[in-house]
C-alpha positions as CSV (number, residue, x, y, z in Angstrom):
1,X,39.2,-18.8,-32.3
2,X,37.1,-18.8,-35.6
3,X,34.6,-16.5,-33.5
4,X,37.3,-14.1,-32.7
5,X,38.3,-14.0,-36.4
6,X,34.9,-13.5,-37.5
7,X,34.0,-10.8,-35.0
8,X,37.3,-8.9,-35.6
9,X,36.1,-9.1,-39.4
10,X,32.6,-7.5,-38.8
11,X,34.1,-4.8,-36.6
12,X,36.4,-3.9,-39.3
13,X,33.8,-3.8,-41.8
14,X,31.7,-1.4,-39.6
15,X,34.5,0.8,-39.2
16,X,34.7,1.5,-43.0
17,X,31.2,3.0,-42.6
18,X,32.8,5.7,-40.6
19,X,35.1,6.7,-43.5
20,X,32.3,8.3,-45.7
21,X,33.5,9.9,-49.0
22,X,31.6,12.7,-50.8
23,X,30.3,11.8,-54.4
24,X,32.4,13.5,-56.5
25,X,29.8,13.5,-59.5
26,X,27.3,15.6,-57.1
27,X,26.5,19.0,-57.8
28,X,27.0,20.0,-54.2
29,X,30.1,18.2,-53.7
30,X,32.7,21.1,-53.2
31,X,30.5,22.7,-50.9
32,X,29.7,19.4,-48.9
33,X,33.6,18.8,-49.0
34,X,34.5,22.3,-47.9
35,X,32.0,22.1,-44.9
36,X,33.4,18.8,-43.9
37,X,37.1,20.2,-44.3
38,X,36.3,23.4,-42.1
39,X,34.5,21.2,-39.3
40,X,37.0,18.4,-39.4
41,X,38.3,19.3,-35.8
42,X,35.1,20.0,-34.5
43,X,34.1,19.9,-31.1
44,X,37.3,20.7,-29.4
45,X,37.7,20.4,-25.7
46,X,38.1,24.2,-25.5
47,X,34.5,24.3,-26.8
48,X,32.9,23.1,-23.8
49,X,32.3,24.7,-21.0
50,X,34.5,24.6,-17.7
51,X,33.1,23.0,-14.8
52,X,32.5,26.3,-12.7
53,X,31.2,24.9,-9.3
54,X,33.3,22.9,-7.3
55,X,33.0,18.8,-7.5
56,X,31.9,17.3,-4.2
57,X,34.5,15.1,-2.4
58,X,33.6,11.7,-2.3
59,X,33.4,11.9,1.7
60,X,30.7,14.3,1.1
61,X,28.5,12.0,-1.1
62,X,29.1,9.2,1.1
63,X,27.8,11.4,3.9
64,X,24.9,12.4,2.0
65,X,23.9,8.9,1.1
66,X,24.4,8.0,4.7
67,X,21.8,10.5,5.5
68,X,19.6,9.2,3.2
69,X,19.9,5.8,4.4
70,X,18.8,6.8,8.0
71,X,16.0,9.0,6.9
72,X,14.7,6.1,4.9
73,X,15.3,3.7,8.1
74,X,13.3,6.5,10.2
75,X,10.4,6.6,7.7
76,X,10.5,2.8,7.7
77,X,10.1,2.5,11.5
78,X,7.1,5.3,11.1
79,X,5.5,3.2,8.8
80,X,5.7,0.0,10.4
81,X,3.8,1.4,13.4
82,X,0.9,2.3,11.5
83,X,-2.1,-0.1,12.1
84,X,-3.0,-0.9,8.6
85,X,-5.8,-3.3,9.3
86,X,-9.2,-2.1,10.8
87,X,-9.9,-4.5,13.8
88,X,-12.9,-2.9,15.2
89,X,-16.8,-3.2,14.0
90,X,-17.0,-2.1,10.3
91,X,-20.4,-0.4,10.9
92,X,-19.0,1.5,13.8
93,X,-15.9,2.7,11.3
94,X,-18.2,3.5,8.7
95,X,-20.5,5.7,11.0
96,X,-17.4,7.5,12.0
97,X,-16.2,7.8,8.2
98,X,-19.9,9.3,7.4
99,X,-19.7,11.6,10.2
100,X,-16.3,13.0,9.1
101,X,-17.8,13.6,5.6
102,X,-20.9,14.9,6.9
103,X,-19.1,17.5,8.5
104,X,-17.0,18.9,5.3
105,X,-19.3,21.3,3.4
106,X,-20.1,20.2,-0.3
107,X,-19.6,22.7,-3.4
108,X,-23.1,23.2,-5.1
109,X,-21.5,21.6,-8.2
110,X,-21.0,18.1,-6.4
111,X,-24.2,18.1,-4.9
112,X,-26.2,17.9,-8.2
113,X,-28.3,15.0,-8.9
114,X,-27.7,12.4,-11.8
115,X,-30.8,13.9,-13.6
116,X,-29.3,17.4,-13.3
117,X,-26.0,16.2,-15.0
118,X,-27.8,14.0,-17.6
119,X,-30.0,17.2,-18.6
120,X,-26.9,19.2,-18.6
121,X,-25.3,16.7,-21.2
122,X,-28.2,16.6,-23.3
123,X,-28.5,20.3,-23.5
124,X,-24.7,20.7,-24.4
125,X,-24.9,17.8,-27.3
126,X,-28.0,19.8,-28.7
127,X,-25.9,23.0,-28.8
128,X,-22.9,21.1,-30.3
129,X,-25.3,19.5,-33.1
130,X,-24.4,20.8,-36.5
131,X,-26.9,23.1,-38.3
132,X,-29.2,21.4,-41.1
133,X,-27.3,21.8,-44.6
134,X,-27.9,24.8,-46.8
135,X,-29.9,24.3,-49.9
136,X,-27.4,25.2,-52.6
137,X,-29.4,24.6,-55.7
138,X,-30.9,27.8,-57.5
139,X,-34.2,28.4,-56.9
140,X,-36.6,27.9,-59.7
């Protein structure tokens, strides 16, 4: 009972915060009060756009949900049939993968060696280095 009384009192105290009043001594008080009074009824339901597309019936939504469930079940069945573990010889598997990789042509930039990349990085850093400061003392 005490908790209910305290909770009700706390909510009543919060409700007072929504009844803000304009400070009459403020120089902008008349303008603020005029804006508040002019927009007191805004927004109205008439200001919201009307729904133009038809709202789907619950039966149609249920049919779409069931379609998704069936599709998801079919996908789960396909995934369960995948052999996720390699049961053969790892060396043979590695050789097959290497053969498939060797069959794909490699872009020239991919074939660059580590030394070529480090040289490119060094040249780029050299270009990005600030020039030496200019001597601004007057010549004597």
